[in-house]
ZABA-565527 format. One record per residue (C-alpha): residue number from 0; residue in one letter; x, y, z. Coordinates in nm, 3 decimals. Example, Ala and Ser with C-alpha at 12.3 -4.5 7.8 and 13.67 -1.06 7.14 Angstrom:
2
[0 "A" [1.230 -0.450 0.780]] [1 "S" [1.367 -0.106 0.714]] 
REM end
This chain:
472
[0 "M" [0.012 0.001 -0.003]] [1 "L" [0.142 0.335 -0.106]] [2 "E" [0.226 0.588 0.181]] [3 "Q" [0.007 0.896 0.220]] [4 "L" [0.134 1.217 0.080]] [5 "I" [-0.055 1.547 0.084]] [6 "I" [0.055 1.830 -0.143]] [7 "A" [-0.047 2.147 0.035]] [8 "K" [-0.044 2.465 -0.153]] [9 "F" [-0.034 2.795 0.038]] [10 "G" [-0.088 3.118 -0.163]] [11 "G" [0.005 3.465 -0.096]] [12 "S" [-0.309 3.542 0.097]] [13 "A" [-0.272 3.238 0.317]] [14 "L" [0.089 3.389 0.403]] [15 "G" [-0.063 3.726 0.462]] [16 "V" [0.117 4.067 0.415]] [17 "D" [0.475 4.034 0.521]] [18 "G" [0.413 3.681 0.647]] [19 "V" [0.157 3.791 0.923]] [20 "K" [-0.040 3.465 0.890]] [21 "I" [0.267 3.217 0.909]] [22 "P" [0.177 3.105 1.264]] [23 "V" [-0.148 2.981 1.130]] [24 "I" [0.037 2.791 0.842]] [25 "I" [0.269 2.641 1.099]] [26 "E" [-0.021 2.498 1.314]] [27 "R" [-0.198 2.385 1.002]] [28 "I" [0.127 2.186 0.884]] [29 "K" [0.173 2.047 1.237]] [30 "E" [-0.202 1.898 1.201]] [31 "L" [-0.158 1.753 0.843]] [32 "R" [0.187 1.581 0.922]] [33 "K" [0.004 1.368 1.186]] [34 "N" [-0.135 1.141 0.909]] [35 "S" [0.082 1.194 0.611]] [36 "K" [0.396 1.305 0.456]] [37 "I" [0.370 1.674 0.312]] [38 "I" [0.500 1.873 0.032]] [39 "C" [0.431 2.240 0.085]] [40 "V" [0.399 2.462 -0.237]] [41 "F" [0.442 2.832 -0.174]] [42 "S" [0.338 3.131 -0.375]] [43 "A" [0.527 3.458 -0.330]] [44 "P" [0.414 3.647 -0.015]] [45 "L" [0.223 3.989 0.001]] [46 "T" [0.372 4.312 0.086]] [47 "S" [0.282 4.676 0.094]] [48 "Y" [0.436 4.864 -0.215]] [49 "E" [0.361 5.201 -0.371]] [50 "G" [0.059 5.224 -0.144]] [51 "K" [-0.097 4.879 -0.232]] [52 "N" [-0.082 4.519 -0.098]] [53 "L" [0.090 4.341 -0.382]] [54 "S" [0.247 3.988 -0.418]] [55 "M" [0.618 4.009 -0.444]] [56 "T" [0.589 3.874 -0.787]] [57 "D" [0.406 4.196 -0.885]] [58 "V" [0.673 4.410 -0.693]] [59 "A" [0.941 4.235 -0.890]] [60 "I" [0.750 4.296 -1.226]] [61 "R" [0.713 4.658 -1.152]] [62 "I" [1.079 4.711 -1.051]] [63 "S" [1.191 4.516 -1.361]] [64 "R" [0.986 4.719 -1.610]] [65 "N" [1.141 5.032 -1.479]] [66 "Y" [1.490 4.869 -1.539]] [67 "A" [1.378 4.782 -1.896]] [68 "T" [1.298 5.150 -1.961]] [69 "S" [1.623 5.283 -1.826]] [70 "N" [1.462 5.389 -1.507]] [71 "P" [1.632 5.192 -1.229]] [72 "V" [1.464 5.190 -0.882]] [73 "D" [1.556 5.094 -0.534]] [74 "I" [1.534 4.716 -0.516]] [75 "D" [1.600 4.664 -0.131]] [76 "I" [1.241 4.563 -0.102]] [77 "L" [1.311 4.240 -0.276]] [78 "K" [1.541 4.130 -0.003]] [79 "N" [1.419 4.335 0.301]] [80 "V" [1.063 4.167 0.306]] [81 "Y" [1.211 3.834 0.366]] [82 "L" [1.457 3.961 0.621]] [83 "G" [1.183 4.120 0.816]] [84 "I" [0.975 3.787 0.810]] [85 "S" [1.294 3.586 0.904]] [86 "R" [1.367 3.794 1.211]] [87 "K" [1.016 3.722 1.332]] [88 "Y" [1.014 3.354 1.310]] [89 "L" [1.379 3.214 1.284]] [90 "S" [1.600 3.080 1.563]] [91 "S" [1.950 3.245 1.550]] [92 "G" [2.121 2.940 1.389]] [93 "N" [1.859 2.917 1.108]] [94 "Q" [1.865 3.291 1.069]] [95 "K" [2.229 3.283 0.953]] [96 "K" [2.174 3.005 0.714]] [97 "F" [1.886 3.168 0.545]] [98 "E" [2.061 3.495 0.520]] [99 "N" [2.341 3.319 0.339]] [100 "E" [2.097 3.162 0.087]] [101 "L" [1.909 3.494 0.058]] [102 "E" [2.235 3.666 -0.043]] [103 "K" [2.288 3.415 -0.317]] [104 "F" [1.935 3.476 -0.441]] [105 "N" [1.972 3.843 -0.430]] [106 "R" [2.295 3.831 -0.644]] [107 "T" [2.111 3.648 -0.916]] [108 "V" [1.832 3.916 -0.913]] [109 "L" [2.087 4.188 -0.935]] [110 "I" [2.268 4.017 -1.234]] [111 "S" [1.939 3.954 -1.424]] [112 "L" [1.823 4.321 -1.360]] [113 "K" [2.149 4.439 -1.527]] [114 "Q" [2.080 4.229 -1.818]] [115 "V" [1.728 4.371 -1.837]] [116 "A" [1.854 4.720 -1.839]] [117 "E" [2.115 4.647 -2.099]] [118 "N" [1.887 4.473 -2.339]] [119 "R" [1.588 4.694 -2.248]] [120 "R" [1.360 4.390 -2.232]] [121 "F" [1.212 4.219 -1.946]] [122 "V" [1.160 3.874 -2.108]] [123 "D" [1.270 3.522 -2.111]] [124 "V" [1.517 3.357 -1.870]] [125 "S" [1.595 3.702 -1.715]] [126 "R" [1.244 3.757 -1.634]] [127 "S" [1.203 3.403 -1.496]] [128 "R" [1.520 3.441 -1.274]] [129 "I" [1.397 3.763 -1.134]] [130 "L" [1.056 3.644 -1.048]] [131 "A" [1.193 3.310 -0.906]] [132 "Y" [1.470 3.449 -0.694]] [133 "S" [1.255 3.738 -0.550]] [134 "G" [0.961 3.530 -0.488]] [135 "E" [0.864 3.148 -0.461]] [136 "I" [1.219 3.005 -0.436]] [137 "V" [1.300 3.242 -0.152]] [138 "I" [0.981 3.195 0.046]] [139 "A" [1.018 2.801 0.021]] [140 "S" [1.377 2.828 0.159]] [141 "L" [1.251 3.071 0.438]] [142 "M" [0.941 2.864 0.521]] [143 "N" [1.182 2.554 0.541]] [144 "Y" [1.380 2.728 0.809]] [145 "I" [1.074 2.844 0.982]] [146 "L" [0.946 2.496 1.008]] [147 "R" [1.302 2.379 1.138]] [148 "S" [1.276 2.658 1.399]] [149 "N" [0.951 2.506 1.512]] [150 "D" [1.104 2.160 1.548]] [151 "I" [0.954 2.020 1.230]] [152 "L" [1.162 1.784 1.028]] [153 "S" [1.179 1.972 0.715]] [154 "S" [1.388 2.041 0.385]] [155 "S" [1.356 2.247 0.077]] [156 "V" [1.417 2.152 -0.288]] [157 "N" [1.738 2.289 -0.425]] [158 "I" [1.693 2.464 -0.758]] [159 "D" [1.978 2.248 -0.897]] [160 "E" [1.747 1.940 -0.833]] [161 "W" [1.427 2.105 -0.947]] [162 "P" [1.182 1.822 -1.032]] [163 "I" [0.943 2.023 -1.252]] [164 "I" [1.072 2.022 -1.612]] [165 "T" [0.905 2.238 -1.876]] [166 "D" [0.944 2.342 -2.237]] [167 "D" [1.125 2.673 -2.311]] [168 "N" [0.815 2.879 -2.328]] [169 "F" [0.979 3.102 -2.055]] [170 "E" [0.655 3.299 -1.963]] [171 "A" [0.394 3.038 -2.000]] [172 "A" [0.574 2.716 -1.977]] [173 "N" [0.417 2.375 -2.010]] [174 "F" [0.496 2.077 -1.776]] [175 "M" [0.703 1.769 -1.940]] [176 "L" [0.613 1.460 -1.747]] [177 "D" [0.863 1.214 -1.897]] [178 "E" [1.145 1.463 -1.864]] [179 "S" [1.038 1.549 -1.498]] [180 "K" [1.031 1.174 -1.408]] [181 "K" [1.421 1.178 -1.471]] [182 "K" [1.454 1.427 -1.192]] [183 "L" [1.215 1.235 -0.950]] [184 "D" [1.460 1.034 -0.734]] [185 "G" [1.599 1.351 -0.560]] [186 "L" [1.239 1.471 -0.457]] [187 "V" [1.133 1.120 -0.349]] [188 "N" [1.445 1.093 -0.123]] [189 "L" [1.358 1.429 0.034]] [190 "V" [1.000 1.327 0.106]] [191 "N" [1.119 0.989 0.250]] [192 "E" [1.378 1.158 0.487]] [193 "N" [1.155 1.442 0.614]] [194 "D" [0.808 1.515 0.750]] [195 "V" [0.780 1.821 0.512]] [196 "V" [0.933 1.934 0.189]] [197 "C" [0.908 2.296 0.080]] [198 "I" [0.902 2.409 -0.279]] [199 "G" [0.832 2.722 -0.462]] [200 "G" [0.536 2.715 -0.695]] [201 "F" [0.521 2.885 -1.027]] [202 "I" [0.874 2.794 -1.126]] [203 "G" [1.010 2.530 -1.376]] [204 "K" [1.334 2.447 -1.550]] [205 "T" [1.410 2.349 -1.912]] [206 "I" [1.603 2.042 -1.995]] [207 "D" [1.904 2.266 -2.023]] [208 "G" [1.856 2.393 -1.663]] [209 "L" [1.716 2.743 -1.748]] [210 "E" [1.446 2.888 -1.514]] [211 "T" [1.084 2.921 -1.661]] [212 "T" [0.758 3.020 -1.512]] [213 "Y" [0.395 2.925 -1.568]] [214 "E" [0.138 3.181 -1.643]] [215 "R" [0.017 3.391 -1.354]] [216 "G" [-0.156 3.179 -1.080]] [217 "G" [0.070 2.896 -1.182]] [218 "S" [0.151 2.783 -0.832]] [219 "D" [-0.172 2.594 -0.860]] [220 "R" [-0.038 2.415 -1.151]] [221 "S" [0.300 2.341 -0.967]] [222 "A" [0.095 2.160 -0.686]] [223 "A" [-0.108 1.964 -0.962]] [224 "D" [0.194 1.873 -1.161]] [225 "L" [0.379 1.758 -0.855]] [226 "G" [0.081 1.538 -0.790]] [227 "I" [0.088 1.390 -1.118]] [228 "L" [0.457 1.327 -1.101]] [229 "L" [0.435 1.157 -0.765]] [230 "S" [0.129 0.953 -0.806]] [231 "S" [0.309 0.632 -0.892]] [232 "K" [0.508 0.655 -0.589]] [233 "F" [0.256 0.782 -0.318]] [234 "N" [-0.104 0.796 -0.249]] [235 "V" [-0.134 1.152 -0.340]] [236 "S" [-0.399 1.411 -0.257]] [237 "L" [-0.403 1.802 -0.314]] [238 "D" [-0.492 2.047 -0.060]] [239 "F" [-0.539 2.409 -0.147]] [240 "E" [-0.541 2.618 0.178]] [241 "K" [-0.739 2.943 0.133]] [242 "D" [-0.947 3.187 0.321]] [243 "N" [-1.271 2.990 0.250]] [244 "S" [-1.396 2.667 0.106]] [245 "V" [-1.587 2.706 -0.221]] [246 "L" [-1.902 2.914 -0.200]] [247 "S" [-2.199 2.935 -0.431]] [248 "A" [-2.082 3.300 -0.556]] [249 "D" [-1.801 3.529 -0.488]] [250 "P" [-1.854 3.678 -0.164]] [251 "K" [-1.727 4.013 -0.294]] [252 "V" [-2.021 4.032 -0.516]] [253 "V" [-2.298 3.834 -0.324]] [254 "S" [-2.316 3.900 0.054]] [255 "N" [-2.625 3.716 0.147]] [256 "N" [-2.741 3.350 0.155]] [257 "L" [-2.414 3.213 0.038]] [258 "L" [-2.391 2.830 0.041]] [259 "N" [-2.087 2.618 0.108]] [260 "V" [-2.035 2.389 -0.202]] [261 "K" [-1.952 2.033 -0.057]] [262 "T" [-1.848 1.852 -0.382]] [263 "L" [-1.737 1.963 -0.727]] [264 "S" [-1.646 1.743 -1.026]] [265 "Y" [-1.320 1.833 -1.210]] [266 "N" [-1.543 1.966 -1.488]] [267 "E" [-1.737 2.204 -1.269]] [268 "A" [-1.425 2.331 -1.093]] [269 "K" [-1.264 2.381 -1.417]] [270 "L" [-1.550 2.585 -1.561]] [271 "A" [-1.579 2.779 -1.241]] [272 "G" [-1.221 2.872 -1.261]] [273 "M" [-1.247 2.970 -1.636]] [274 "F" [-1.558 3.194 -1.566]] [275 "G" [-1.430 3.407 -1.284]] [276 "M" [-1.429 3.195 -0.950]] [277 "K" [-1.089 3.203 -0.783]] [278 "I" [-1.103 2.838 -0.674]] [279 "L" [-0.778 2.717 -0.850]] [280 "D" [-0.625 2.742 -1.185]] [281 "P" [-0.843 2.565 -1.447]] [282 "I" [-0.526 2.444 -1.611]] [283 "A" [-0.419 2.277 -1.303]] [284 "I" [-0.725 2.044 -1.314]] [285 "K" [-0.684 1.992 -1.695]] [286 "D" [-0.325 1.884 -1.637]] [287 "I" [-0.441 1.617 -1.416]] [288 "D" [-0.742 1.511 -1.621]] [289 "D" [-0.506 1.507 -1.934]] [290 "H" [-0.287 1.247 -1.771]] [291 "D" [-0.615 1.032 -1.684]] [292 "L" [-0.557 1.051 -1.307]] [293 "S" [-0.817 1.089 -1.043]] [294 "L" [-0.672 1.271 -0.759]] [295 "L" [-0.859 1.393 -0.450]] [296 "I" [-0.839 1.787 -0.455]] [297 "L" [-0.949 1.976 -0.125]] [298 "I" [-1.020 2.355 -0.100]] [299 "T" [-0.978 2.402 0.264]] [300 "N" [-1.062 2.700 0.484]] [301 "I" [-0.725 2.729 0.661]] [302 "S" [-0.870 2.895 0.971]] [303 "N" [-1.142 2.627 0.994]] [304 "P" [-1.017 2.311 0.834]] [305 "D" [-1.352 2.117 0.891]] [306 "N" [-1.484 2.350 0.640]] [307 "Y" [-1.365 2.234 0.288]] [308 "T" [-1.479 2.149 -0.046]] [309 "Q" [-1.380 1.826 -0.219]] [310 "I" [-1.308 1.819 -0.596]] [311 "I" [-1.323 1.482 -0.753]] [312 "K" [-1.312 1.345 -1.117]] [313 "K" [-1.688 1.265 -1.141]] [314 "V" [-1.948 1.318 -0.868]] [315 "P" [-2.129 0.974 -0.825]] [316 "E" [-2.488 0.985 -0.971]] [317 "D" [-2.655 0.901 -0.620]] [318 "E" [-2.469 1.197 -0.467]] [319 "N" [-2.536 1.424 -0.761]] [320 "E" [-2.914 1.362 -0.683]] [321 "I" [-2.879 1.534 -0.320]] [322 "E" [-2.633 1.803 -0.440]] [323 "P" [-2.781 2.130 -0.572]] [324 "K" [-2.827 2.114 -0.944]] [325 "I" [-2.667 2.452 -0.986]] [326 "K" [-2.380 2.501 -0.760]] [327 "I" [-2.212 2.822 -0.855]] [328 "V" [-2.314 3.155 -1.024]] [329 "T" [-2.016 3.336 -1.132]] [330 "G" [-1.908 3.603 -1.371]] [331 "K" [-1.629 3.763 -1.580]] [332 "K" [-1.580 4.106 -1.716]] [333 "N" [-1.359 4.253 -1.989]] [334 "C" [-1.458 3.979 -2.240]] [335 "A" [-1.486 3.997 -2.621]] [336 "I" [-1.694 3.821 -2.889]] [337 "V" [-1.530 3.735 -3.221]] [338 "R" [-1.731 3.626 -3.505]] [339 "M" [-1.589 3.459 -3.817]] [340 "E" [-1.667 3.222 -4.089]] [341 "S" [-1.667 2.868 -3.945]] [342 "I" [-1.396 2.721 -4.162]] [343 "A" [-1.157 2.995 -4.082]] [344 "A" [-1.268 2.969 -3.705]] [345 "S" [-1.157 2.608 -3.706]] [346 "H" [-0.807 2.695 -3.824]] [347 "I" [-0.765 2.974 -3.560]] [348 "A" [-0.892 2.725 -3.302]] [349 "A" [-0.635 2.471 -3.393]] [350 "L" [-0.370 2.753 -3.375]] [351 "F" [-0.483 2.843 -3.010]] [352 "E" [-0.479 2.481 -2.920]] [353 "K" [-0.113 2.448 -3.048]] [354 "Q" [-0.034 2.742 -2.851]] [355 "R" [-0.208 2.616 -2.540]] [356 "Q" [-0.437 2.902 -2.511]] [357 "Y" [-0.754 2.676 -2.509]] [358 "H" [-0.848 2.813 -2.169]] [359 "D" [-0.889 3.160 -2.299]] [360 "F" [-1.193 3.123 -2.504]] [361 "V" [-1.531 2.922 -2.555]] [362 "E" [-1.686 2.851 -2.889]] [363 "L" [-2.052 2.948 -2.890]] [364 "S" [-2.345 2.798 -3.095]] [365 "P" [-2.294 2.872 -3.471]] [366 "Y" [-2.527 3.065 -3.666]] [367 "K" [-2.610 3.135 -4.040]] [368 "K" [-2.529 3.468 -4.214]] [369 "D" [-2.597 3.507 -4.600]] [370 "N" [-2.621 3.118 -4.625]] [371 "Q" [-2.280 3.092 -4.451]] [372 "E" [-2.215 2.913 -4.129]] [373 "M" [-2.047 3.166 -3.884]] [374 "T" [-1.876 3.080 -3.547]] [375 "R" [-1.864 3.297 -3.248]] [376 "F" [-1.587 3.279 -2.996]] [377 "L" [-1.621 3.420 -2.659]] [378 "F" [-1.279 3.531 -2.530]] [379 "L" [-1.248 3.571 -2.157]] [380 "D" [-0.965 3.824 -2.185]] [381 "G" [-1.068 4.123 -2.405]] [382 "D" [-0.716 4.260 -2.383]] [383 "Y" [-0.583 3.943 -2.540]] [384 "V" [-0.821 3.991 -2.845]] [385 "R" [-0.694 4.356 -2.866]] [386 "R" [-0.337 4.259 -2.878]] [387 "H" [-0.395 3.991 -3.146]] [388 "E" [-0.640 4.154 -3.385]] [389 "K" [-0.405 4.120 -3.677]] [390 "I" [-0.387 3.743 -3.621]] [391 "F" [-0.777 3.723 -3.642]] [392 "R" [-0.790 3.945 -3.951]] [393 "A" [-0.509 3.728 -4.116]] [394 "F" [-0.740 3.428 -4.089]] [395 "Y" [-1.066 3.615 -4.179]] [396 "P" [-1.039 3.992 -4.308]] [397 "K" [-1.412 4.042 -4.228]] [398 "V" [-1.382 3.924 -3.881]] [399 "E" [-1.610 4.114 -3.629]] [400 "M" [-1.464 4.185 -3.273]] [401 "V" [-1.696 4.329 -2.999]] [402 "Y" [-1.559 4.437 -2.670]] [403 "G" [-1.710 4.537 -2.339]] [404 "R" [-1.881 4.219 -2.292]] [405 "G" [-1.942 4.026 -1.962]] [406 "V" [-2.046 3.680 -1.912]] [407 "V" [-2.242 3.530 -1.610]] [408 "T" [-2.224 3.167 -1.580]] [409 "L" [-2.439 2.903 -1.396]] [410 "I" [-2.251 2.590 -1.324]] [411 "G" [-2.365 2.234 -1.228]] [412 "D" [-2.315 1.900 -1.404]] [413 "S" [-2.683 1.808 -1.352]] [414 "M" [-2.849 2.138 -1.406]] [415 "W" [-2.987 2.025 -1.749]] [416 "K" [-3.232 1.818 -1.552]] [417 "I" [-3.405 2.132 -1.421]] [418 "P" [-3.724 2.198 -1.615]] [419 "K" [-3.728 2.531 -1.812]] [420 "I" [-3.394 2.638 -1.648]] [421 "V" [-3.303 2.864 -1.934]] [422 "S" [-3.641 3.042 -1.964]] [423 "E" [-3.656 3.079 -1.590]] [424 "T" [-3.293 3.227 -1.575]] [425 "S" [-3.376 3.470 -1.864]] [426 "S" [-3.696 3.572 -1.683]] [427 "I" [-3.507 3.657 -1.364]] [428 "V" [-3.258 3.869 -1.546]] [429 "S" [-3.525 4.051 -1.760]] [430 "Q" [-3.714 4.147 -1.450]] [431 "Q" [-3.399 4.360 -1.355]] [432 "D" [-3.448 4.555 -1.695]] [433 "I" [-3.104 4.420 -1.807]] [434 "N" [-3.063 4.333 -2.175]] [435 "I" [-2.944 3.977 -2.240]] [436 "L" [-2.724 3.987 -2.537]] [437 "N" [-2.696 3.610 -2.572]] [438 "I" [-2.773 3.281 -2.386]] [439 "D" [-2.573 2.978 -2.473]] [440 "A" [-2.685 2.641 -2.325]] [441 "Q" [-2.653 2.328 -2.522]] [442 "E" [-2.827 2.013 -2.437]] [443 "E" [-2.712 1.832 -2.120]] [444 "T" [-2.475 2.116 -2.061]] [445 "S" [-2.275 2.186 -1.755]] [446 "R" [-2.298 2.557 -1.786]] [447 "I" [-2.529 2.822 -1.894]] [448 "L" [-2.366 3.140 -2.029]] [449 "I" [-2.555 3.458 -2.021]] [450 "L" [-2.373 3.746 -2.213]] [451 "V" [-2.447 4.107 -2.108]] [452 "E" [-2.294 4.450 -2.109]] [453 "D" [-1.974 4.455 -1.894]] [454 "H" [-2.127 4.684 -1.615]] [455 "N" [-2.423 4.454 -1.556]] [456 "V" [-2.230 4.139 -1.454]] [457 "E" [-2.245 4.177 -1.077]] [458 "E" [-2.621 4.275 -1.071]] [459 "V" [-2.707 3.968 -1.282]] [460 "I" [-2.520 3.744 -1.055]] [461 "R" [-2.691 3.888 -0.741]] [462 "S" [-3.027 3.863 -0.916]] [463 "I" [-2.996 3.496 -1.013]] [464 "H" [-2.824 3.392 -0.673]] [465 "S" [-3.107 3.554 -0.481]] [466 "K" [-3.366 3.310 -0.631]] [467 "G" [-3.351 3.018 -0.398]] [468 "T" [-3.526 2.806 -0.663]] [469 "I" [-3.235 2.834 -0.889]] [470 "I" [-2.943 2.766 -0.643]] [471 "N" [-3.102 2.526 -0.388]] 
REM end
């Protein structure tokens, strides 16, 4: 029987501004290690910079962009944040060890910033190194020493033995399982020799040993890919520690009658992530699904661990019968509609698939125009469409692009069983005097998309969620 292994991911909000919530993480790790080995995946921490609470990744990006425009700014914050955290939580012996490592990390950042300034470009491996050695690599090292200072048998993954191997798409890298397996022994040994292993999320390495990064939010993918990588050696589950379990809507939008969602399928969680709910990166789930694995995923309220949502490959039929048919109402602003002839659309869809941008758009129901079949794409990032208008026109010169669109999405694998769900939803929205631009709901769908003007998204979410007959 395989040994239990929990891959626990702690994001920037779990760490808090300047590590203020680290004591909560320590207690949570102590609880988790009672029944399992643990790999802790850390995102970059938050800090206050230019009047805002930002992740250290965002701070490093702002500083680096200044260097790229020949406007060097003070970079002490990239080191001082970690020094400040370390002095709160480290014993004297571990303090010295961490400061030595921090000095090495900082030297790499300085060298890379000089390259950015010389080339006037914040791209590729220079970008990846600056973000890695001012963010996730540093916090993983620091958390390792913090755990040791709290009498926890811990280690961290050395960058030279990095287990996540990717292609050389430096700013949106793709996980390479077969190559990563060749680096697996070192990680397995660390797990076997320790109670806890710390590793930075978001970061990969090429076969040639160059640092890469996933897309933003990629620490979720790091946790998922480690789960994929280790699933043959351990009984792996994933635990994403957050401020809350999954709720039926974003609490920043809906304040009343929110429900805790107890179970989601991979499909439901992936759709929720695509369409605006910050549960976890939908590509993380797709990576697991693409490798035909069925790993248990938990979204846990770090302050109240008994409150969690489980995400499983497929919710059993008998359990689906007692679950709400519609589990989540969510929304996304700044979308765009792209209309083009269907043959041209199939070619551009193939291009996006090749570039692994499949998570950025949804193909809506086709329609006829002048006896020609037309395809509509809903792009979930209008800025992406604006940046690539020339590509769309190259495929179809008469392409139509409409911006300023929002999408509200109802999610539930079994909601197609609800009689007249589309008409009832449409009626609820219409009663608010909101113009529905389009509703897309195909037979036995897991989602209903309601397209509205950008500024109406939150009001539509609230109006639908407030109707108990829809959500319960």
